[in-house]
C-alpha positions in Angstrom: 12.5 -92.5 -55.2 16.0 -92.3 -55.7 17.7 -89.5 -53.2 21.4 -90.3 -52.9 22.3 -87.6 -55.8 21.4 -84.7 -53.3 24.0 -82.8 -51.8 23.1 -82.3 -48.2 22.3 -79.8 -45.5 22.0 -80.3 -41.7 19.6 -78.5 -40.1 22.2 -76.1 -38.5 22.5 -74.1 -41.5 18.0 -74.4 -42.3 18.9 -71.4 -40.4 20.1 -69.3 -43.6 16.5 -69.8 -45.5 14.3 -69.7 -42.7 11.7 -67.2 -44.9 9.4 -66.5 -42.1 8.4 -63.6 -44.4 7.2 -65.5 -48.1 5.5 -66.1 -51.0 4.4 -69.6 -51.7 3.1 -71.9 -54.5 1.8 -75.8 -53.7 0.9 -78.4 -56.6 0.0 -82.1 -56.1 0.4 -85.2 -57.8 0.5 -88.9 -58.2 3.7 -90.2 -56.6 4.5 -91.4 -59.6 5.6 -88.6 -61.0 7.8 -87.7 -58.0 11.0 -90.0 -58.6 11.6 -88.1 -62.5 10.9 -84.7 -60.7 13.9 -85.6 -58.2 16.4 -86.8 -60.9 15.9 -83.9 -63.1 16.1 -80.7 -59.9 19.1 -82.8 -58.4 22.5 -80.2 -59.2 19.9 -77.8 -58.3 19.2 -78.6 -54.6 20.7 -79.4 -51.2 18.6 -81.9 -49.4 18.4 -81.9 -46.1 19.4 -84.5 -43.3 19.0 -85.5 -40.4 21.2 -88.7 -39.0 21.0 -89.8 -42.5 17.4 -89.4 -42.8 16.0 -87.3 -45.7 12.3 -88.3 -45.2 11.6 -87.1 -41.5 8.5 -87.6 -40.2 5.9 -84.7 -38.7 3.0 -84.4 -36.8 1.1 -81.4 -36.4 -2.3 -80.2 -34.5 -4.3 -77.9 -35.4 -6.4 -75.7 -33.1 -9.9 -73.7 -34.1 -13.0 -72.1 -32.0 -15.9 -74.1 -31.5 -17.6 -72.7 -34.3 -14.4 -73.3 -36.6 -13.7 -69.3 -37.5 -10.4 -69.9 -39.0 -11.7 -73.0 -41.1 -15.1 -70.6 -42.6 -12.1 -67.6 -42.8 -10.3 -69.8 -45.7 -13.5 -71.9 -47.0 -14.7 -68.1 -47.5 -11.7 -66.7 -49.0 -11.0 -64.3 -46.5 -7.5 -62.6 -46.3 -5.4 -61.7 -43.7 -6.5 -65.0 -42.2 -4.6 -67.6 -39.3 -4.2 -71.0 -38.3 -2.7 -71.9 -35.3 -0.8 -75.1 -34.8 1.8 -76.7 -32.8 4.0 -79.3 -34.9 6.5 -81.7 -33.9 9.2 -82.1 -35.5 10.2 -85.8 -34.9 13.4 -86.8 -35.8 15.1 -83.8 -34.2 12.5 -83.7 -31.3 11.7 -80.4 -31.5 8.2 -78.8 -30.5 7.1 -75.4 -32.0 3.5 -73.7 -31.5 3.3 -71.5 -35.1 0.8 -68.7 -36.0 0.6 -68.6 -40.1 -0.8 -65.7 -41.2 -2.0 -65.1 -44.7 -2.1 -61.3 -45.3 -4.2 -59.4 -48.4 -1.1 -59.2 -50.5 -0.6 -63.2 -50.4 2.4 -63.5 -48.3 2.5 -65.4 -45.5 4.1 -64.7 -42.5 5.1 -67.3 -40.0 5.6 -67.1 -36.3 6.6 -70.0 -33.5 8.4 -70.2 -30.0 9.5 -73.8 -28.5 6.4 -75.2 -26.9 5.4 -78.1 -24.5 4.4 -81.1 -26.1 1.1 -81.3 -25.2 -1.7 -81.0 -27.8 -4.3 -80.6 -25.4 -3.5 -77.0 -24.0 -1.3 -74.0 -23.8 1.2 -73.0 -21.0 0.9 -69.1 -19.7 3.6 -68.8 -22.1 1.9 -69.8 -25.6 -1.4 -68.7 -24.0 0.7 -65.1 -24.2 2.0 -66.1 -28.1 -1.0 -66.8 -29.0 -3.1 -63.4 -27.5 -0.6 -61.5 -28.7 -0.1 -62.4 -32.3 -3.7 -63.2 -32.9 -7.5 -62.1 -32.7 -8.0 -65.2 -31.1 -8.0 -66.0 -26.9 -6.4 -69.4 -26.0 -9.2 -70.2 -24.1 -11.5 -70.2 -27.1 -9.3 -72.5 -29.0 -9.5 -76.3 -29.3 -7.9 -79.1 -31.0 -9.7 -79.5 -34.0 -6.8 -81.8 -36.2 -4.5 -83.9 -36.2 -1.9 -84.4 -39.1 0.7 -86.4 -39.8 3.1 -87.1 -43.0 6.6 -87.6 -44.2 9.1 -84.7 -45.9 11.6 -84.0 -48.3 13.3 -80.5 -48.0 15.2 -79.4 -50.9 17.0 -76.1 -50.2 18.2 -73.8 -53.4 21.7 -74.0 -53.9 21.4 -70.1 -54.1 20.0 -70.2 -50.8 16.3 -68.0 -51.8 14.3 -70.8 -51.9 13.2 -73.7 -49.9 11.1 -76.4 -51.1 8.9 -79.4 -48.9 8.0 -82.1 -50.8 5.3 -84.6 -48.6 3.8 -87.9 -48.9 1.8 -90.0 -46.4 -0.4 -87.4 -45.7 -2.4 -88.6 -42.5 -5.7 -87.2 -40.8 -7.1 -88.1 -37.6 -10.0 -86.7 -35.6 -11.8 -88.5 -33.0 -9.8 -91.6 -33.4 -10.7 -91.7 -37.1 -8.2 -91.6 -39.7 -8.2 -90.7 -43.5 -5.1 -91.5 -45.9 -3.9 -89.8 -49.2 -2.6 -92.4 -51.0 -0.3 -91.9 -53.3 -0.5 -88.1 -52.8 2.3 -86.0 -53.2 2.2 -81.8 -52.1 4.9 -79.5 -53.2 5.6 -76.0 -51.6 7.5 -73.5 -53.2 8.6 -71.0 -51.3 10.2 -68.1 -51.7 11.0 -64.5 -51.0 8.9 -63.5 -53.6 11.6 -61.9 -55.7 11.8 -63.0 -59.1 14.3 -66.2 -58.8 13.8 -68.9 -61.1 13.2 -72.0 -59.9 14.2 -74.8 -61.0 11.7 -77.1 -59.5 9.0 -74.9 -60.7 10.4 -75.5 -64.4 10.8 -79.2 -63.6 6.8 -79.1 -62.7 5.4 -77.3 -65.1 7.7 -79.2 -67.6 5.6 -82.3 -66.5 2.4 -80.9 -67.2 1.9 -80.0 -63.5 0.0 -76.8 -62.8 0.4 -75.0 -59.4 -3.0 -75.5 -57.3 -3.8 -74.5 -53.6 -3.8 -77.0 -51.2 -4.7 -76.3 -47.7 -3.7 -79.6 -45.3 -6.1 -78.1 -42.3 -9.4 -77.3 -45.0 -8.5 -80.5 -46.3 -8.6 -82.5 -43.6 -11.5 -81.1 -41.7 -13.3 -81.4 -45.3 -12.9 -85.2 -45.6 -12.8 -85.9 -41.6 -15.9 -83.8 -40.3 -18.8 -84.9 -42.6 -21.5 -81.9 -41.4 -18.6 -79.1 -42.1 -19.2 -76.7 -44.3 -17.4 -77.5 -47.4 -18.8 -76.5 -50.8 -15.7 -75.2 -52.2 -13.7 -77.6 -51.4 -16.2 -80.3 -52.9 -14.2 -80.0 -56.5 -10.6 -80.2 -55.1 -11.7 -83.3 -53.4 -12.7 -84.9 -56.6 -9.6 -83.9 -58.3 -7.6 -85.2 -56.0 -9.6 -89.1 -55.9 -8.6 -88.8 -59.8 -5.5 -87.6 -59.4 -4.2 -90.1 -57.0 -6.7 -92.8 -58.8 -8.3 -93.7 -55.3 -11.3 -93.1 -53.3 -10.2 -91.0 -49.6 -11.4 -93.9 -47.8 -11.7 -93.4 -44.0 -10.1 -96.3 -41.2 
């Protein structure tokens, strides 16, 4: 996978394209397609690099209620739904408590604050943040999933679009680890205006269609054998077909 032909962008310059209120499109496919796609869009995007490294490591701890209210809202197709997580940007040493809200107009609104590196509890500031911006109270939240992955981040040179490319996706619950070998998940994030996306065009050219993919929901389904998963069964089978592998537990 050659990324050397991309012009680089620094983390400090990413503030220009935060897109905390945005529309999202997701695509997923076998990793064999990725080198060709990157080659086709290399002149249209900057590539985020930190200390010379472009494939960056992330760790995310998700929280839910004991009766899985946030997972169930997504499973049942409810709009105006929330995800609460603590994300560690490993290569930059930054930690954020993040709230993602999907509204009934299909927009994703994200709020975040710096947080402590503690996935088992919340500080008073973190609790106030969650209590103020969600219908949930921190006393009812428990850790529900740990997700690790590697990411390339592309920024359109017009600074109106950001694209994330996730690989090496791994889920962990109670020391059970599930890996999604050979899978790449692309998310194209924009302000929702009619901007042309070179990456979306390249994906369509390669017959890769947009398809929803929630790392939280997929991860919960394949690590919890008793969780209701009807709506995700077909997607999991398709993931196995696309990646030409069986999802396996370590």
